[in-house]
N, C-alpha and C positions, 0 to 999 in steps of 0.2 A: 722188785717194787718196795717201796717203802709202803706199807698199808696202813689203814688207821687204827691204831692200838686201841686197846679197850680203857688203858689209861688214860690215852688222849680224850675219847669222848665223856669218861668220869671228871676229868680236869675243867675240861672246857664247859660242858654243861652244868657241872657243879659251881663252875665260878661265875657261871651266868644266874644260877639259882641265887647262890649267896649274896650276889649283888641285887638281886630283885628284878632281875631284867626278865626272867621268863618264870611260868607257874612250875610248880613241883610236877604235876603231871606230864606236861612237855618235857622238863627234863631227864625223869625217866624214860618215857618213851624213847628220847634221843640215845640215851646211856645203853639203853638194853638193846637196840636196835633189832638185829637178825637173833640175839638169844632169846631163850626163853624165859627166864628170869633171872635177876642180880638179887644177891643177898650179902649182908655185912656180918661178919662173925668175930666176937673178941672185942667189941665196942667196950669201952669203960660202963660199966653201970648195967649191961646187958646180958644177963647170963645166957640167952641163946641166940641165935641167928636172926635176924630182924631183915624185912623188906626195904629197898631201897630208899624209899620214900621217908621212911621213920630212921632210917641210918643217916641220911643227909641231915635231916633235921636234929639228930642226936649229935652229929658232927659240930652242927652250928651252936648247941646249947654249950659243946665242950670247949667252945672259944674258936673254932676253926673259921678262918676269915679267907682262905683261898686255898687252893690245891695246886700243886706243882707234878710235873711228870718226870721219871726217869726212866731211860730205856738203855739200862747196861748190859754188856756183854762181855766174853772173857779179856781181862786186861783192860777195860774200859769202863769203870763205875758211873758212868754217864748219869747224871742228876742224884746220886747218893749221897748220903753224909754219915752211913752208921745208924747204930752199932752193927756188929758180924754178921748177928744172926737176921736181922732184916735185909741186909747186903746181901746174904747167902739165898734168901727166898726171892728177893727181887732178879737177882741173877738167873737163877734157874728156870721163873718165869717170863726172863728178858723183859720185864717193865714192872711199874710200881706207881702209885701214888703219894706224894709225901704232903702232909698236912702243912698250912701256915696259921701259925697262931695257936696250935697245940702240938706236942711232941708225938704226933701220930703218924703212922703210914699204912698204907691198904696196898696188899698184893693179891693179885687174882688168881685163883685156883679154878681152872676149868673143866667142867665134867660133860659126858656126853650120857644121856639117859632115853630111855625107852626102847623099844624095839628095832630090830634091823629093819630098815626101810622107811622108819618115822622116829627116828632118835630128834630129840633136841638138845640145846646146849644150855646146860646152869653154871653161871657164874658165880662163886663164895669170894668176896672180898676180906682178906683176911686181915684184921687190924691188929698192928703191934707198936710197941714204941719205938721210936726214931731217935738221933741225936740232932739237937737243934744246932745247926752249923749249916753255912753255905754249901749248897750243893755241887757237886764235883763236875767242873770242867763244861758248864753251860754259858755260851756266849750269849752277848746281847744280840737284840734284833738287828742293829746296824753290822755288827760283826759278823755272825751268820750269813747276812746276805750279801756280805764282800766276799765270804768265803765260798759262799755257794756259785757265786758268779765265776769264780775260777775252778771249782768243782766241776761245773758244767762243761767247761772247755777241756777240762782232765779227761773226763767221761767220753766226751765225743773223739778226742783224739785216740783213746784207748780203743773204743768201737773200731775207729779205722785201721790202727795198729795190728788188730786182732783179725784182720782181714774180715769184718765183718760186712762190708760193702756188698757182698754176695746176698746177706741177707737183709739188703735195703728194705724192700718190699714188707718183711716181716717187722722190722723196726717200725715202718712208718706206718702199718696196719696198727701196731700195737699202741704208739702213739696216740693214734686217732681215735682208737678206742678208748683210750685213757682220756681225752679230752672230751668223749661223748657223755662219759660217766660222770665227770667233773660237772658238765654243764646241766645235767640231768640230776645231780647229787643235792642242788641248792648249796646251802651254806656252806663252807669249809670250815668253818670255826662257829662256834655259838655267838649269840650275838654279845654285845659289849668288848669284843677285841678289836684294836687297831688294825686298820687296813694294811701298815705293813706285817702285821703277823700271817695275815691270810695271805699276803704275797710271798713271803718267805716260805710259808707251808706248802703253796702250791709248786712253787720251785724245788723245795726239798722233795716231793714225790716226783717231779719230772726227773731230777739226778737219779733217784731211785728206781726209777722205769728204766733209765739208759743201763745204771748198774746190773739191772737184773738182766735185760737184753744181752749184755757181754758176758754174763755167766753162762745164760739158759740157751743162747740161740747161736747155730753155726758154731762148728768148731773151727773153721779158717784154719790159721797156720799153727794154731795152739793146740797140737796134738800129741807132743811129747810132756811127760811129768814135768821136765823142768820148763816148759812153754806154759804149762797148766800152772805152775807157781808162780810165774812171771806175771800173769795174767790177776790172779788173786793179788798180788805185791803191789799191782798197779790201781786196782779196785778198792783194796781195803780203806786206805787214805779218804777216798771219794766218798765212799758208802759212810765211813765214819763222821765225815763233814754234813753230809745230808741228816745222819741221826741227831746230831749237834744241833742243826737247824731246826728240825722238827721240836725238838725239847724246847728251845728256846721261842718258837711259835706259840705253843701252849702254856709255857710259863711267863708271856709276856704281860698278861694282866697283874699277876702278882708282883714280878719285878717292877713294873712302872707304879702300881700302888705304893711299893715301900719306897721308890726313888721319889714318892709326892707326886708324881705326875697326873695321877688322878684323884 
């Protein structure tokens, strides 16, 4: 399933903070979530790592007016614009944030600290120069929504073709659990995002859930290497569509601002 990436939380709540829709304390609380602490390292003018509140303020002072998400995977530099060093780090992390208004990007480095049984997660966002260019392969919200509708049909068909009907109760239980988490989780995106972005992100996560079920549950008829390869070939385009839509949803505030919608 497509989980909520740390880059998504940083971009969404960072955008809400930059727009004056939330307080710094609320933004930081939402971005850090269940992690222990987030820091920014390598910010221009800051010789040492700084806390998230100071770091976001420093980005604003440097001219940043918006934050975009990148969710790259091998062969698919989704949301990236270069240069190679930044792209390589983002690809290794499988996510990044690209600043709008200043040629900077942030890549998370995640560490576990503390003794066994009482470990906690610390995140360092490494700030690096980026190339000011359109991000790779990010659709508009309208395009993403249309593609997702088709991807949802394809994912459902793949589930049937893989003989996962026998795992139907498992699939239904997973979907029910996902719906319950969504209802309890409150806002899908931060304040300031259009309803269409919320709808697209919710649908992208549902498609991602179906893809994960197809990968993980019940081997059905796909027991040989060739059949497993066929499963992957059928699911990869669906998964890619869901990731593209996820990025489109997180980036929609910046894209709309650029087009003069807001």
